[in-house]
N, C-alpha and C positions, 0 to 999 in steps of 0.2 A: 479890528483884529479878525473878525469873521470874514471880511472881504479879502484881506491879505491871505488868509488860509485858503480861500477858494481860488485865488490867483495862483498859488503855489501848487495846490492839489486839486484835481478835478472833483466834481460832485460825485462821480462814480467811485473814485478812490476813497473819499471821506465816508461815503455811505457804506461801502463794503467793509471797510475796516471797523467802523462803528458797530455794525451788526456782528462782525467776527469777534471783537473784544467782548461785547456783551454776552455772546454765547459762551465764550471761554470762562467768564466769571461765573455764569450760572452753572456751567458744568463742574467747575471746581467746588462751588458751594454744595451742590447736590452730592458730589462724590465724597467730600470730607465730612459733611454733616448728616448725610443720610446713609451712605454705605459704611462710613467710619472705618477706613483701612487701619490695620494694626501692624503689619510688617513693612519693612523698608521698600520692598519691591512694589507693593500695592500703593505706597505713598509716592514713590518716584514716577510710576507709570502715568498717572493723570497729568503731572507737572511736565513730563517729557512730551506728552500728547499735545498739550497746549502750546509749548514752545515750537513743536513741529508744525502745528496748525498756523500759528502767526507768521513764522518765518517762511512757510510754504506760500502763504498768501502774498507776502512781500515778493517772493520769487516770481509767482505767476503774473502779478500785476506789473512788475518791472519788465517781464518778458513780453507782455502785451504792448508795453510802451517801447520795446526794442532796445532796452538798456542792458548792457553787459553785466551790470551789478546784480541782475537777477540770479546769476549762477553762484555768486557768493552766498546769498540767502538760501539757494537751493542746496548747497553743500551742508550748511547748518541743519536744514530741515531733514535731509535724508539720514544724517547721523542719528538724529533723534527718532526718525521713523524706523531705522534699523534696530535701535534699542527696544522700542515698543513692540515691534514685530517679533523680535526674538523672545521677549518676555511672554507674549501671547502665543508662542510657537507657530507663528505664521511664516514659515520658512520660505515660501514662495515670494512673499513681500520682502524678506531679507535679501534674497538674491536680486530681485528687481531693483531695490534701493542701492545695492552695491554697484550695479550697472549705472544707475543715475549718478552715483558719487564719481565714478570714473569719467562719465561723459560730461558732467558739469565742469570738471577740472580741464578736460580737453577743450571744451567749448569756449572757455575764457580766452585762451590763446587765439583760437580761430576768429572769434568775434573781434578781438582787439586789433587784429591785422586787417579787418575789413570794415571798421567803423568810419563813418563820415567825419572828417575833422571839424566840420561846422556844427554838427548837431550831437556828436558823440553817440550816434545811433547807427545800427546796421541798416542797410537797404534790403528789404525782403525780396527774395526771388521766388519764382514759381516754376513748377514742372508742368509738362504737357498733360492735358486731361487723360489721354490714352495711357501715358506712363503711370499716372496716379491710380487709375482704375486697375491696372495690372498689379500694382503694388498692393492695393486694397484686396483684390481677389486672392493674391498670394498669402496675405496676412490671415484671411478667413480660413483658407485651406490649412495653414500652419496651426491656427487655433483649434481646428477640428482634430488634427493629429495630436496636438499636445493634450487635448481633453481625454483622448483614449489612452495616452501614455500615463497621465496622472491618475487614471481610474483602474490601472492594473493593480492587482492585489499586492504584489511586492512593494510597489511604489507607495501605495496607501499605508502599508504597515511601516515602511521606512520613515514616513513623516508623522507616524504616531496616530494615524486614523484607525483605531481599533474597531469602533462601533459605526458601521456604515451599512446601508441597505441599497443595493443597486437596483432594486425594483421600485424604489421611491423616486418619482419624477423630480423632487426637490434636489436629490443627490446629483442628477445629471444637469439640472439647471444651474446649480452653484458652481460645478466644475466647468461648465461651458462658459459661464460669465467670467469666471476667474481666468480661463485660458484666453478669451477674447481680450480682456483688459490687459493681460500680460503681453501678448504679441503686439497689440496696437500701441501700447505704451512704449515698447522698445523702438518701434518705427517712429513714433511721434518724437521721442527724445533725439533720435538720429536726425530727423528733419529739423528740430530746433537747433541742433549743433551747427547745421549748415544754413540756418535762417531761411528755411523753405516755408512759404506761407501755408501750404496744405497741412502743416503740422497741427493747425487748429481744428481741422476736420477730424484728424486722428485723435486729438485730445478729447474732442466732443464725444466720439464713439467710445473711447476708453472710459470717460467719466460716466456716461450713461450705463455702461456695463458694470462699473464699480458701484455706482449708486444702487443699481438693481440688486447687486450681490449683497450689499450691506443692509438693504431694506429687507431682504429675506432673513438675514441674521437677526435684525431687530424683531421681526415677527416671531422667529423661533425662540428668542430669549424672553419675549413677552409671554409666550405660551408656557415656557418652563419656569417663569417667575424668577429668573436669575437677574437680580437687580444690578449687580456689579457689571456683568457683561452687557446688560441692556444699556446701561449708561455709556460704556465704552463704545459699543456698536453705534449707538445713536449719535455720539459725538463724532465718530469717524464718518458716518453718513452726512452729518452737518458740515464737516470739513470738505468733503468731496462736492457738496452742493456749490461751494464757492468756486471750485475749479471748473465746474460745469458752466456757471454764469460767466466766468472769466474767459472760457474758451470761445464764447459768442462775442464778447467784447474784443478779444484778441484778434479774431478773424476779421471783424469789421475794421479794426484799426490798421491791420497789416494790408488788408485789401485796398483800403483808401490810399495807403502809401504806394502800393504797387501800381495803382491806376495812374499815379503821377509819374513814376519812374519807368514803367513798362520794362521792368527788369526780369526777363524770362530766360529760363535755361531749360534745355531739353536733355533728359538723362537717358534717352533711348540709345 
């Protein structure tokens, strides 16, 4: 039985899903038996978070394996991410996940038209290094611009950020990390739609930024002794750690395939 399971699923897949499910069970136990939610929103939020976490892991693992089925799980994941983001008034995440929802739907058709009939996988393509560097520089410049837009007083007030201190370095750190993650994620999803290998570098940068952002949140909620938000933030941080690990696995897997096919495209 164990041997057959390893033949069907790689050691990496079995390990990452085992750790993921274990973490989800621990999170639900702590939330329901320590926090003890009383209203229906507080009850549904951790359940939605776990569903989003598991389906998102299915999505990114299948994406790393170049399978079109990843986008179906991606659609399910972003629907639950939209719900949890809206509940926690993280409107930037709501907008980003609506973008993911649209792009996942578009990607299914694009990938199906370009799958190999023998393996049911797409053949990754690559863009020139110069082109990628220009895109990366453009993304960084856009991130800086968005950071300043998001920190304008009317924008802060519109998103309900009443208590903020612009003299606090943490204020600028969080908004900078949020902007970098937002812009890089948009580009990474666009690369994924057209099965471009450099998407994994963009996902790696996005995940590092997002993990750093949620680590700051965890520290803040620890200091304020807000147990409920500490658990939610810690679980979100936990979720993005899987995306970080998978971005390395995905890059290696797609790079190996590219070396065999030499499928290069120049977007200059």
